[in-house]
C-alpha angles and dihedrals in degrees: 000000000000130000091260093064093045089052091047090052089048093051090047088051091053090050093050091045091052088055091048090245095144099170093055092040089053092053094046094048091045090056092047091048093048090050093052116006093177097066109103094211092056091046094050098047094041088051090051092051092046088055094045100040108031135046090244097093093153092062089049091052091047093052093046090050091048091054090052091050088053097045109012093170097070111096092195089068089057088050090054094046091047091052089050090052090051090052089049090053092244098134099168092049089050092051092048091048093048090050091051088052091051090052087060096043116013090188098057100131093190092060092044090052092050092050090047090052088053091051095246117152133185115271116264114264091239103039098194092056125077115263089237094054106117092227091054092043097052096040087051091052090048095050099037102038117013102041095044089049092051092047091047091051091051092050091050091049091049092049091051092057 
């Protein structure tokens, strides 16, 4: 099999995964992985589907971890490993993995959604104060919403010039 067919299987797998069709995604990623078992993307997604679809969660975790060791700078691999940890019932490992992924790409919506599903929130700005304390609340709004919006607006204005 050539690279084209492996890539086609991989793209089909992504499509099935987006539709939550795990059995077909598993088959597509398996074919891509078997065609080229050295490609980190194939390893990561096949590992995720092994963890989600089969009882062999440990193999899934192992493959997802192997992909990260190969290409540690891809936040989507941390998303896959984190989902595999969730399936394995290892919540703290999942949270740590998702947070590592966010350090690589703060805008990864998939990771944010997974953390939100788990009920994980950002730490309060002033950690020794209660989250509900008005000072903590409004400083948090200022630092996390208002200032980034102002900076983003300035960058957009500068790029338009």
